N, C-alpha and C positions, 0 to 999 in steps of 0.2 A: 258521405265522408264524414270521418270523426270530427275532423275541425269544422264542418259547417253544423254538426249537432251541439257542439261545445259553445259555439259562437252565441253571445246573447242576441235576442231578437224579440219582435215583437209578438206578444201572446205568450211567451215562455213562462210567465207565472201560472196562467190558467191551466196551460198543460201539465204543470208540475202537480198542481192540486188535483186534477183529474187522476193522475197515476197514483196518488196516495190514497184517494177515496177507492180506486179499484182494487189496488193491494189489500185494502182491509177487507173488501168483500170476498176475497179469494181464500180459499184454505190453503193451508202449508203445502200440501202436495201439488196443487195446482200453480202455486207461485213458482215452486222448483222447476216444474215441468216448462212453465212460460220462460224462465231464466235460461233453461237449456235450449230451448227452440228459437227465441227470438233473440239475435245478437243486440238489438237496440236497447234490450233492458239490462245490457252490462254497464250503461252509463248510469244507471240507478245507483245511488250510493250504498244503500243496503246490500245490493247485488254484490258490489265491489267488496264489501267486508266478508261476505259469506265465501267469495271466491279465494279470498286471501287465507280465511281459515282453512278451506279445503286444501290449498296449495302448502300453505305455511306448516301445517301439522306433520305432513310426511317429511318435509325438508328438516323440520327440528329433529324428527325421530331419526333420520339418516345422520345428521351431524351427531347426536348423542351416542348412535352406535359406533360412529368412527372414533370417537373420544374414546369410548370404552374399549373398543378393540386395540387402539393405541396403547392405553394405560395398561391392559392385559399383557400386550406383547412386551412392553418394557418391564413389567415384573417378572413374566416369564423368562426373559432373557437374563435377568440378574439371578434367577435361581439355577438356570441351566449353565451358567458361567460363560455366556457369549459376551465377547468383548466388541463387537461390531455394533456401531451406532449409525444407522442410515441416515439420520437427520445431520451428521457431521460430515458426511462424505460428499455432499453436493449431489447425491444420485437420487434426486426427487424428480417428480412430475408436477410442474406448475399448475396444470389442470385437473388434476387428481384432487379430492377434497382433502382440506387440511395439509395439503403439501406432502401426502402419505408417500412412502418410498414406492419406487417403480417395482412391479412385480419382477422375480428373477427371470433372467432369460432362460429359454429352453434349453434343454440339455444338448451339448455338442453332437454333431452327427457322428455315427461310428466311424473307425479308421477305415481308411482305404483297403481293398484286398491286399493282402501280404502283410499287413500290418496289425491284424487283430490277434490277440494274445501273445505277441511278439515285442512288448515293449511299448506299443503305442499308446495313445491317450486312453487312460482308465485300465491298463493293463494291471492285474493283481500283482504280478511278479515285480512290475517296475515300482509299484507303491511300497512293496516289500524292502526293494533296494534302498529307498531315501533315507531311512535311519542310520544306514551304515556309511553315508557319504555326506560329510557335513562341510558345505563350501564355507569359505573365507568371505571377508566382508566386502571385498572388492572385486568378485568374480561372478559370472553368469553361468547357470548350469545349462549347457547346450543340450544334454541328453543323458539319459539312463537307460542302457540297453541290457536287459537280462541275458540276452543270447549273443552278445558281441555285434559284429557287424553284419551278420548274415540274414538281416531279417527284411528282405527285399522279396517283391512278387516272383514267385517261381513260377515255372512252366506248368500248363495244363496239357493234357493229351492233345487237344486239338490245336495247339501252338507248336508243337514239335515238328519239325520237318527234316526228316532223315535219320537224326540222333539227337540225344539229349545234349544241351549246352554243358560243358564242363569248364567252368572259368572261376578262378578264385578273386576275380574283382567284384566290388561292391559298390553300388549306387543307390544309396537309401532313398525310397520313396519310388524307384523305378521298378519296370517289370523286365525281365531278363528274356529275350526272344531268340530263338535258334537260328533265324535267318541272318545272312549276312547283312552289313549295314545298307540300306537304300541308297541308290543313286540320286544325285541331285537333279532337280526337274528343269533347269535351264532358266529362260527368261522369266522375270516376274517372280522369282523365287526369294524367299526372305532372305535376310541377311544375319550373319553371327560373327561376332570378332571377340577374340579371347584377350583378356587384359593381362597385363603384368610384363617382368622382363622375361620375353621368350627366348632371349639366348641363352639363359641357364636352365637347366632342368628343374623341375618342381621335385623336391624330395617327397618321397612316400615311404612312411615307416608301416611296415606289415602291421595289422591290427588298429592301426590309428588313422581317423579319417583326415583327409586333406581337402583343401577347398580350393576351387576353380572360379574366377570370376570372368563373366562374360557380358557383352552387350548385344542383344537379339532384337530384331525388328522386322516389320512388313517388308516385303518386296515393293519395286517402283510401281506405282498406281495401285497398290493394293492398301485397302483401309482394315483388314483383318489382322487380328493379333496373332500371337505365337501360341499354339495348341500343346506343343511338345518339344523336348530335346531328344535327339539321338546320340548315344554315347557309344563308342567301340574301341578296342585296344588291340592293336596290330598283333597278329599271331595267336590270339586267343578267338575262340570260336563265339558266334552270337553278338547281339548288341543290346543295349538297354534303351528303353522307351521310357523317358522321365516326363510326364505331365508339366505344363507349364506352371500349374497351382496344384500343389499336393502336400499334405501333410506327412512328413517323414518321422523316423525316430530322432532325428537331429534338428528338428525344426520344419517349419514350412518353406518350400521351394516355391517362388513366385517369379516366373519369366514371362510376362504377358505383352511387354511393349518394348521400347528402345531404350529404357533406362538400364543402367548396370544391375546386374543380378549374380548370384553365386549360388552353387550347389557344391554337395559334399559328395567325396568318393573315396575309395581305399581298396586296399588288397588285404584278404584275411591272413594270408600266409606268403612268405617269399617263395613263390612257385612260378618258374618260367613257362613259356609255352609249351605244350605237350604234357604239363604236369610234373615236369621235373624240379626236385627242389634247388634253390640257389645255395650250393654249399662251397663251390670252388671258386667264388668271386665275391669281391665287397659289394657289389651292387649290379643292377640289371636296368639298362636304359629301355623304355617302352614308349611307342608313340601313341598317344590318346587322340582321337578324333571326335569332334562334337558339331553337330548339325542341328538346325532349328527347322521345325514344322509349322506352317501357317494353318489358318483355320480352313483354308481350302484344300490342305493335303500337300502343298507344294513344299519341296525340301530344298534348304540351303546347300551351298557347297560345304563339305567338311573342314573345319579349321583344325589343323594339327597342333598338339602340344607335347613336347617330351617330357616324360616323367621318369624319374630315378627311384627304382625300389631297392632300399638298402638292405643288405643282409646283416641282420644284428641278431643278438641273443633273446631267445624266447623263454618263457616260463609261466609258473603259477601267477606271478605278480609282475606287471611291467608298467613302467610310468614314462610318458614321452612328451616332451616339450616341443612344440612347433611354433615358429615365429613368423610374423607376416612379411618380413623383410630381413635382409642380410645384416643382421646386428648381433651384440654381444648380450644375450640373456642368459643366466645360469640356472640349472635344475638343481634343486635340493631335495632330497628325500630322507626323513628321519624314519627308520624302520622301527618295527615293535620293541625291539631291545633298547632302543635310544641311541644306537649308532647313526652317524649321518653320513650320507654317501653324497658327494659332489666332487667338483674338479680337483679339490685338495685331498680328497680320500676317496678314490675311485673304487675301492673295495670294502666289503664287510666281512668279519669272521663267519657269517652265515652263508655267505656266498653272493651277496647282492654286488652289482657290477655296474659302472658307468662305462658304457661302451661307444659312447658317441657324444663328443663335446665339439660343437661348431662354433665358427667364428670367434674364437678366442682371441682376445684383444684386437679384434677385427682383422686378424691376419690369418687365422689357421681355419682350415674346413670351410672358407668363405663360400657362401651361397647354398650350404647344405641346409642351414636354417632350422636345426632340429638337434634335441639331446635326448638321449635314452638311458634309462637305468631298469635293470631286470634282475630277478631271481629264478634260478633255474627250478624245474619241477621238483617240489618237495624240500626246497630250501628256505622259503619266505618264512621268517618267524612269525607266530601268531602275535597279535596285538594291535594296538593303533599306529597307524602310520600318519605321518604329516608331509604334505608336498608344499614347497616354498619355490618362489622364482624370484631371483635378483636382477636387477637392471644395472650390470656392471659398467657397460658403455655403449652409448648410442653412436653406432658406426655412420649415421646419417645426420648427425648434428642434434638436433633437438625435436626432430619430427616424432609423432607418437608413433609407438610400437604396440601392435596387437599381438596376442598370444593365445595359443591352446594348449591344454594340458588334458592327455588322455590317460586314464587309468584303466588297465585290465587286471581283474581280480578274481581269479578262480572261474573264468568264463564270462564273467560281467564285464561291461565297459561302461565307464562314466566320462564324460567330456565336459571341460569346462573352459571358460574363456575369460580373458583380463586384459588390460592396457596398462602402459606405462607412458608417461610424459618426461619431456626434458632429456638432458644429456647423460644420466645415469651417475652412480657412485661407485667408485673402485673399491669397494669393500665387500667382506663376506657376509653371507646371509645367515650366520651361525646362531643367532638369537632369535627366538619367537618375536616376529614383527608386529604382533598385536593389531592395532587399529591404524597403523601407519601404513602408507601406500606407496610413498615416493620412489623408494629404490629396492625394496624387498616386500613382497606380498605372501600372505598365506593364501594357498589355493585350495586345499581341502584336507581335512583330517576323515580317515577311512579305516575302517576295522577289516583285518585279516584273520581268518581262520583256517585250519588245515582243509585243503581242497580234497574232495572225495576222490578225485582221480589222480592225487598227487603220487609220484613214486615213492616206494617204501625206503 
């Protein structure tokens, strides 16, 4: 043992003298071979210095190379105009030499089937949209969809059963299947509960996404999670299969346990069962059903939710405001000519029109929770438009209010979300709010050019 050899003992001086005499008689090559073959010679002071040199030189070389590489990266960043400084972000690996930045993560996986090339991650068409939509300082971009809300997984030949599904409903990230909604499996099936005020219909504006909050979990005695949701709409053929974790055009859906989750859905056009357009009534109530599927394939009972499809104007440009609760937010749009459309000026000379103003003063159209402004085909003036939202009155006191704004612009769809706190302020939002956020917020500035499909 090392401790025994290092410990001073009787005859240690004679042993050391013999080692020095023997080392002098050996040639350089024999001494190095002896050092490599006999571990006991590592205790020799001269052997330790040799090993330090052998180990130290490469270490110094690595350190110098790291320093040189770091300096080269620093100067190269200065010439290329990069403003990122990895040493200032805290994104370093403490075990890496000199605290060098962690290598960049691998590229994200390709989008799931049905999203590739349709506005999913990395889609060139989506990248081309970004300069046209410039969000305000207090909103979040939920999604930029080059082809509207129709980018869901569509049927392949082996999925069709009898006939092709024809439905205007959309569930981003889901696959539309031709069969009817599967029946529940009974005992030990998973659970699902729809959140919210179920006594009131959930407003759906054609072309704008709505959100449904749920709580899904495993069945009694089951430890498996939820693998998918099943969504159907009474009177419309087929059903949607929505994986519990999936990237969609409007963000990631994650419904894997008993925690509350949400997913988006919508209808592409005001079309009733059988394909008939809604032209003779202001709205249509449809029962939506949602069930969960666990990892063993067991299906929960389907929970119903009544949704109300509003019959509103359509055109080249549409802007929709959706509120998370029945409160009085107001939608303002300044069109390319500078004319402002809002509840105090519901039409513009160009043809822009506010045709839905809900929850006014907490008393009119209560529960609709949406506002809508549109320009018919060929009427939207070219130029830069600005969307604002005002917090006129909080019908629930001071509880936070979330909102979503959807812009449809010549076939493109852009979705933004924001929030207000407090009781609101009973004033107009006629002036540019800038960086203030208390009662009036800029949502987005976007560019409009004549649509290629616009009417002459």
